[in-house]
N, C-alpha and C positions, 0 to 999 in steps of 0.2 A: 105547814111543813111537817114532815114526819117527826114524831116525838121519841124521846128516849124511852126505852122499854125495859121493864124488869120482867123476867120470865114468868113470875107468879101472877102477873096481871092478866094473862090470857090463858084459858084452859081449852083443851081440845078433846072431844070425845072420840071413841073408836068409830062411831058413825060418821063424824065429821072427817076423820082421817080417811075413811073408806071413800067418801065422796071426793075428797081432794085427790086420792090416788086414781079414781076413775077419770078425772079430768087431766091430770098431769103426768102420771107414771105409766110409761110404755115399756119399760123393762126394769128388772130389779137391781141391775148394776147402778151405782150412784157414786157421787163424791160428797165430801164433807169439808166445810171450811174450817181451817185451823183456829183454835181458841186464842193462841198467842201469835204475835207478829214475828216474822222472820227477822233474825238479828241484824242482817246487813241491809235488806230491802225495806223492812218495816211493813211488808204486805202479809195479809192473811191468805195463804195459798189454799187451794182445794186439793184434796188427796182422796184416793180410793181406800176406804177402811179395810183392814185385814185382821184376821184372827189366826195366830200361829202361822203366819205366812200365807194363809188362804183368804181370798176375797170374800167378804160377807155380803149378803143380799139385803135389800131394803125391806123393812117391816112396817106394819101399821104403827107400831110404837115409835119408830124413828120419825114417822110423819107427824105423830102427835107432838113429839118433842120439838120438831121443827116449828110447828104452828104455835107452840107454847113459848118459843124463843130460847130453848135450852141448847139446841144445835142448829146449824144451817146446812141444808142439803143443796147439792148441785144435781140436776136431773138431765138425763140424755133423751134426745128426741126420738131417734130411730130405733126400732126393734129390728135387730139383724136377721131374725127368722122371716120377717115379712117385708122388710124395707118400707114400712109404713110409719106414719106419725100421727099423734093425737092433736098436735098443736104446731104452730109456727110462731117463733118469737123473733122480733126485729129489735136489735139493740143499737142504740145511738148514744154516744157519749162525747160529742163535740159541741162547739159553741152554739150552733143553731139546731141542736138535736131535737128539742121539743117542737120547734116550728116544723121541722121536716116530718116528725112523727104525727103531728096533728094533721098535716096535709095528707099523709098516707091514710090516717084513720078516716078522714073525710072521703077520700077517693074509694077506699074499701067500702064505706057506707053506701056510696053510689052504686056499687055492685051488689048490694044487699048483704054485706058482711059486717057484723057488729064486732069490731076489734076493741079489746080492752087495753087502756093505756096505764102502765104501771110506773111509778116513780123509781129512780135509781140514784146513785151517788152523783153522777155527772151528767145525767140526761134522762133517759127513760127506756122502757121496754114496751113494745106493742105486741099483744098476743092475739092470735087467731085460733079459734077452737073448732075442732071437727066433730061431727055427730058420731062418727066411727072412724077408726084409723084409715088414712088415705095414703097413696103412694108418695113418698118423700120427694121424688123428683118432680112430680106434678105440682105439689105445693110450692116448691122453690121456683119453678118456672113462672107460676102466676105472680108470686110476690116480686120477683125480679122484673117482670113485665110492668107491674104497677110502679115500681121505683123508677124504671126507665121512662115511663110515660110522664112522670113528674120531674124528670131530670134530677133525681136525687141520687147522689153517688153511692156506690157500694164499696165497701172496704176491699181493696184488691191487693196491691203490691205492698201495702203497709206504709207507703210514703205519703198518703193523703188520708184525710178523715173521710168517714163514710159509714153507711149502715152495715151492720154485721148480722147475717141471718143465722138462725138456729132452727134446724140443723145446718151446719156449714157444708155438709156433703149431701150428695144425692143418694148414697147408699153406704153402708158399712158392712164389711165382711165378718163372718163368724169369728169371735174372739177379739174383734175391734170394738171401739166405743164411740168414736167421733168426739164431739165437743159438748161439754155440759154447761148449763146455765143455772144461775142461782134460782132455786125454787121460789115462786112467789110467796109473799106473806111471811117470809122468814126474817130473822134479824141479821143484818149485815154485821159480821163480827168486828170489822175495822171501824165502822161508823157507830156501832152500838145502837142502830136505829132500825126500825121496821119500815120498809117502803111499801106504801099502799097503792091500790088502784084508784085513779080518779073516778068520780061518779058515784061514790058511796062514802058513808061516814067512816072515819078511821078507827074502826074496831072490828074484831074478827067476825062476829055474827053478821054485821052489815056487809062486810066485804064478801063473805061466802054467799049471801043472798044475792048480791049484785052479780057475781059470777054465775050463779044458778039461773039468773034471769036472761042471760045472753043467749041469743039464737045461734046454734052451732051450724057450721057449713057442712052440707052433705057431700058425699063423694060424687053424686050426680051433678050437683051444683058446680063443684070444682071442675068436673070434666067439661061442662057447658062453658064455663068461664075461660078455660084453656082453649076450647075450640074457637072462641071469638078472638083469640090473639092472632094477629096477622102472621101468616107463614109458619106458625108453629107446626112442626111435623113435616114441613115441606122443604125440599132442597132449594136454597136461594143463592145460587152461585154469583159471585161478584162479576161485574162486567169486565171485559178485557181491558178497558180503559181505567181500571181502578187507580192507577198511578197518577197522582195529581201532579200538575205542573210544578216544577221546582222541588219535587220530593224524590231525590235520588238516594242511592245507598241501599241499606237493608230494607226489604219490604216483607212483612210477615206473611202476606198472601202468596209469596213466591215459594213458601215452604209448607203451608198448611192449606187444607181445603175447607172453605166455609160450608157448613152443613145446612144451616137454616138461619133465619133472622128471628130475634127476640127484641121487640122494641126498636131501638135505634142501633142495634149491633148485629153483626154476624156472629154466630157462635159455633165453636167446634171443639175438638179435644185439645186440651193443653198438653204440649209435648213433655213438659217437665212432670206433670201429673202422670201421664202415660208411662214415662220411664220408671216411675215409682210404683206402677201397678194400680193407679187410681184413675178416676174420671172415666169409668166404663160407660157412662151415659153420653160421653163425648160432647159436653157443653160448658166446660169450665172456662174456656178461653173466649173472651169477648173482643171483637174487633170493630171499631167504629165504622159505620157505613159512610158517614160524612167525611171522616178523616181516617182512611184505612191504614195509615202508618201508626195509628194509636191503638194499643191493645193492652189487655191486662187479664190476669187469671183470677176468677172469683174465689178460688180456693186459697189464694195467697202466694202463689209462686212468683218470684221476682223476675224481672226481665233478664237478669244475668242467668238465672236457672233455665229459663225458657230458651235463650239463645244457646246455652251450653248443650241442652238436650237436642237441639236442632243441628249441632255440629258447627255452628257459626258463632263462637263466643264473642262477647263484646270485647273489642280491642282495648288494651290498656291506654289510658290517657287520650282517648278518642272523644271527639265532640259528638259523634253519632251514638246517641243513647236510646235509639228506637229498638 
């Protein structure tokens, strides 16, 4: 198990911080976990540091302090200038989290991808590293396909447990940030513990050597993997008989057009995301091929928000919750 850590027990050189930045830092905006717990919730929230009201940029010294355990950084995946990522992180924090992450790690290995499994407070994080930054939407398409292939749920409406992908978005606009995740090998302020990667001794030099040894995924390899996903990039319209026997009332496919299939789902633009100016890649909404009355937004929009955006809000006190 992860051990309690005093900051002075681990030292980080500028060279080590530079290597860490090369792997994990894709933009200089960052968050930092608070040292003290919030009075009402007891949580250690992440915030974007500011100096005289202006946001500050991440430095190598910040990374050194993170690795030494003095502060804890949160890192953003997508660079808004390029819409590319250096890594994908899969976060799972439910009862069967580690079991699902190990299945994903094995399946990724079958595709030639060495994913690194990191401990966390309630489950784990599975990291995929790229040789050079790749398009964020392509990385997300592939990971969602692997999850669908294994029937591992993705966190959607917030009402069920599931995997959470970082980045959560396919793209971020200039001036936006997306969602940050705790930088690996830092000390979680709430637990007072450093969470290590499985597969190496629990000390900083061994962990860095382990990460150094991993084979990175090339952009060409990712493109080839996506090309093998059935129907990706092709229009896959539902048949006219998509309405199953006994399924009356609201049908999502009466209001949206399925654009293609990914795994076991049709995907298209989420109406609620579109109303907010998001989901420009038009693939946040997943509709089950087998049960087309079932749908969810991978970005987290609720059914109430989706129905309202379509102009057919859920009726109050109705049994029809589709």
